[in-house]
ROKOLRO-969016 format. One record per atom (N, C-alpha, C): residue in one letter; x, y, z; residue number from 1; atom name. Coordinates in steps of 0.02 Angstrom, whole numbers, plus 50000, padded with zeros to 5 digits. Atoms other than C-alpha are relative to their C-alpha. Example, Ala and Ser with C-alpha at 12.3 -4.5 7.8 and 13.67 -1.06 7.14 Angstrom:
// ROKOLRO-969016
R, marba, c1, c2, c3, sekol, bagu
R, A, 50045, 49941, 50000, 1, N
R, A, 50615, 49775, 50390, 1, CA
R, A, 50045, 50060, 50000, 1, C
R, S, 49958, 49941, 49997, 2, N
R, S, 50684, 49947, 50357, 2, CA
R, S, 49961, 50055, 50037, 2, C
// end
This chain:
// ROKOLRO-969016
R, marba, c1, c2, c3, sekol, bagu
R, M, 50058, 49974, 50039, 1, N
R, M, 56035, 58185, 56902, 1, CA
R, M, 49959, 50040, 50050, 1, C
R, K, 50039, 49953, 49960, 2, N
R, K, 55932, 58329, 56967, 2, CA
R, K, 49929, 49982, 49989, 2, C
R, L, 50072, 50011, 50005, 3, N
R, L, 55744, 58310, 56999, 3, CA
R, L, 49968, 50037, 49943, 3, C
R, D, 50032, 49955, 50055, 4, N
R, D, 55704, 58453, 56876, 4, CA
R, D, 50014, 49970, 49935, 4, C
R, Q, 49987, 50032, 50066, 5, N
R, Q, 55781, 58341, 56741, 5, CA
R, Q, 49956, 49939, 49984, 5, C
R, L, 50039, 50060, 50006, 6, N
R, L, 55661, 58199, 56772, 6, CA
R, L, 49936, 50018, 49961, 6, C
R, Q, 50060, 49992, 50041, 7, N
R, Q, 55519, 58180, 56643, 7, CA
R, Q, 49965, 49933, 50001, 7, C
R, Y, 50038, 50061, 50008, 8, N
R, Y, 55378, 58056, 56632, 8, CA
R, Y, 50000, 49973, 49930, 8, C
R, L, 50002, 50033, 50063, 9, N
R, L, 55393, 57935, 56493, 9, CA
R, L, 49959, 49939, 50001, 9, C
R, P, 50040, 50058, 49999, 10, N
R, P, 55263, 57804, 56454, 10, CA
R, P, 50043, 49941, 49969, 10, C
R, L, 49955, 50053, 50021, 11, N
R, L, 55370, 57648, 56439, 11, CA
R, L, 49961, 49940, 49970, 11, C
R, A, 50029, 50058, 50034, 12, N
R, A, 55328, 57504, 56320, 12, CA
R, A, 50051, 49945, 49998, 12, C
R, D, 49954, 50059, 50003, 13, N
R, D, 55402, 57331, 56307, 13, CA
R, D, 50050, 50012, 49943, 13, C
R, G, 49950, 49991, 50053, 14, N
R, G, 55567, 57341, 56211, 14, CA
R, G, 50028, 50068, 49997, 14, C
R, D, 49977, 49931, 50004, 15, N
R, D, 55597, 57524, 56246, 15, CA
R, D, 50074, 50004, 50022, 15, C
R, L, 49930, 49979, 49979, 16, N
R, L, 55774, 57599, 56265, 16, CA
R, L, 49994, 50066, 50037, 16, C
R, L, 49999, 49940, 49962, 17, N
R, L, 55799, 57726, 56403, 17, CA
R, L, 50070, 50027, 50004, 17, C
R, K, 49937, 49968, 50003, 18, N
R, K, 55948, 57842, 56374, 18, CA
R, K, 50010, 50044, 50062, 18, C
R, M, 49987, 49956, 49944, 19, N
R, M, 56024, 57913, 56532, 19, CA
R, M, 50064, 50039, 49985, 19, C
R, P, 49940, 49964, 50010, 20, N
R, P, 56161, 58043, 56545, 20, CA
R, P, 50061, 49957, 50013, 20, C
R, A, 49937, 50044, 49994, 21, N
R, A, 56337, 57968, 56530, 21, CA
R, A, 50027, 50005, 50066, 21, C
R, D, 49973, 49994, 49933, 22, N
R, D, 56383, 58030, 56701, 22, CA
R, D, 49957, 49968, 50054, 22, C
R, T, 50045, 50033, 49948, 23, N
R, T, 56243, 57933, 56790, 23, CA
R, T, 50038, 49947, 50036, 23, C
R, D, 49959, 50051, 49966, 24, N
R, D, 56323, 57830, 56925, 24, CA
R, D, 49961, 49933, 50002, 24, C
R, P, 50028, 50067, 50008, 25, N
R, P, 56295, 57641, 56926, 25, CA
R, P, 49946, 49986, 50052, 25, C
R, D, 50051, 50010, 49947, 26, N
R, D, 56199, 57644, 57093, 26, CA
R, D, 49932, 50030, 49977, 26, C
R, T, 50064, 49967, 50027, 27, N
R, T, 56071, 57765, 57019, 27, CA
R, T, 49970, 49958, 49945, 27, C
R, L, 50030, 50042, 50057, 28, N
R, L, 56052, 57654, 56865, 28, CA
R, L, 49971, 49939, 50028, 28, C
R, R, 50027, 50059, 49967, 29, N
R, R, 56026, 57502, 56974, 29, CA
R, R, 49930, 50014, 50031, 29, C
R, Q, 50064, 49981, 49968, 30, N
R, Q, 55893, 57592, 57074, 30, CA
R, Q, 49945, 50012, 49948, 30, C
R, L, 50049, 49988, 50053, 31, N
R, L, 55807, 57651, 56918, 31, CA
R, L, 49975, 49936, 49967, 31, C
R, A, 50023, 50062, 50029, 32, N
R, A, 55807, 57478, 56843, 32, CA
R, A, 49951, 49961, 50044, 32, C
R, E, 50042, 50036, 49953, 33, N
R, E, 55734, 57404, 57001, 33, CA
R, E, 49928, 50032, 50006, 33, C
R, A, 50067, 49967, 50000, 34, N
R, A, 55595, 57539, 57005, 34, CA
R, A, 49961, 49988, 49939, 34, C
R, I, 50038, 50014, 50060, 35, N
R, I, 55551, 57513, 56825, 35, CA
R, I, 49975, 49927, 49999, 35, C
R, A, 50023, 50070, 49993, 36, N
R, A, 55539, 57323, 56854, 36, CA
R, A, 49942, 49993, 50042, 36, C
R, R, 50055, 50002, 49958, 37, N
R, R, 55420, 57353, 56994, 37, CA
R, R, 49939, 50034, 49971, 37, C
R, L, 50059, 49965, 50029, 38, N
R, L, 55312, 57476, 56899, 38, CA
R, L, 49977, 49969, 49935, 38, C
R, H, 50019, 50033, 50065, 39, N
R, H, 55315, 57380, 56735, 39, CA
R, H, 50019, 49925, 49998, 39, C
R, P, 49981, 50071, 49996, 40, N
R, P, 55325, 57195, 56778, 40, CA
R, P, 49990, 49965, 49930, 40, C
R, G, 50006, 50038, 50064, 41, N
R, G, 55359, 57084, 56626, 41, CA
R, G, 50025, 50039, 49940, 41, C
R, K, 49975, 49958, 50055, 42, N
R, K, 55417, 57229, 56515, 42, CA
R, K, 50076, 49995, 49999, 42, C
R, Q, 49933, 49997, 50004, 43, N
R, Q, 55589, 57223, 56445, 43, CA
R, Q, 50020, 50075, 49978, 43, C
R, I, 49977, 49932, 50009, 44, N
R, I, 55665, 57400, 56461, 44, CA
R, I, 50078, 50001, 50005, 44, C
R, L, 49928, 49995, 49999, 45, N
R, L, 55848, 57431, 56417, 45, CA
R, L, 50020, 50071, 50020, 45, C
R, I, 49979, 49935, 49976, 46, N
R, I, 55934, 57572, 56512, 46, CA
R, I, 50076, 50003, 49983, 46, C
R, I, 49930, 49988, 50017, 47, N
R, I, 56099, 57640, 56445, 47, CA
R, I, 50021, 50067, 50021, 47, C
R, A, 49973, 49934, 49981, 48, N
R, A, 56208, 57779, 56504, 48, CA
R, A, 50062, 50022, 49960, 48, C
R, R, 49946, 49984, 50045, 49, N
R, R, 56319, 57805, 56351, 49, CA
R, R, 49970, 50004, 49931, 49, C
R, D, 50023, 49989, 50067, 50, N
R, D, 56306, 57842, 56167, 50, CA
R, D, 49989, 49927, 49971, 50, C
R, I, 50013, 50066, 50029, 51, N
R, I, 56217, 57693, 56090, 51, CA
R, I, 50040, 49983, 49938, 51, C
R, R, 49963, 50010, 50057, 52, N
R, R, 56311, 57716, 55933, 52, CA
R, R, 50072, 49970, 50012, 52, C
R, K, 49934, 50028, 49981, 53, N
R, K, 56470, 57664, 56027, 53, CA
R, K, 49996, 49933, 50030, 53, C
R, L, 50004, 50065, 49978, 54, N
R, L, 56403, 57500, 56088, 54, CA
R, L, 50021, 49951, 49946, 54, C
R, T, 49976, 50050, 50045, 55, N
R, T, 56485, 57349, 56010, 55, CA
R, T, 49940, 49953, 49976, 55, C
R, D, 50051, 50047, 50020, 56, N
R, D, 56384, 57222, 55911, 56, CA
R, D, 49988, 49948, 50053, 56, C
R, E, 50006, 50051, 49947, 57, N
R, E, 56418, 57099, 56052, 57, CA
R, E, 49960, 50027, 50058, 57, C
R, E, 50037, 49970, 49945, 58, N
R, E, 56347, 57220, 56182, 58, CA
R, E, 49927, 50006, 49980, 58, C
R, L, 50067, 49998, 50027, 59, N
R, L, 56193, 57245, 56072, 59, CA
R, L, 49969, 49932, 50002, 59, C
R, A, 50028, 50068, 50000, 60, N
R, A, 56169, 57062, 56053, 60, CA
R, A, 49984, 49975, 50068, 60, C
R, L, 50015, 50018, 49932, 61, N
R, L, 56177, 57036, 56240, 61, CA
R, L, 49933, 50025, 50025, 61, C
R, A, 50066, 49970, 49985, 62, N
R, A, 56027, 57153, 56251, 62, CA
R, A, 49947, 49978, 49955, 62, C
R, G, 50047, 50027, 50046, 63, N
R, G, 55939, 57060, 56113, 63, CA
R, G, 49986, 50051, 49941, 63, C
R, L, 50009, 49951, 50054, 64, N
R, L, 55967, 57202, 55988, 64, CA
R, L, 50051, 49985, 49944, 64, C
R, E, 49950, 50002, 50054, 65, N
R, E, 56059, 57213, 55822, 65, CA
R, E, 50001, 50068, 49964, 65, C
R, R, 49989, 49939, 50034, 66, N
R, R, 56131, 57355, 55725, 66, CA
R, R, 49965, 49997, 49932, 66, C
R, K, 50033, 49996, 50066, 67, N
R, K, 56027, 57407, 55574, 67, CA
R, K, 50052, 50006, 49946, 67, C
R, K, 49951, 49999, 50053, 68, N
R, K, 56123, 57371, 55415, 68, CA
R, K, 49978, 50056, 49952, 68, C
R, A, 50017, 49944, 50046, 69, N
R, A, 56129, 57524, 55299, 69, CA
R, A, 49993, 49980, 49931, 69, C
// end
């Protein structure tokens, strides 16, 4: 990720942060650690793929569920 792609987002408890699919795991880990330090106690989910492709089991592990149509 390039620095010019970075934007400030006010994060709230329960937010989902979508990263580009090609974000490497080490960058995701560093981001998660930084968010945990800046927002202690908040639950922020970071994903690096299309959320529509997550399985129901993966959503459940994050405490989420798919909205029934």
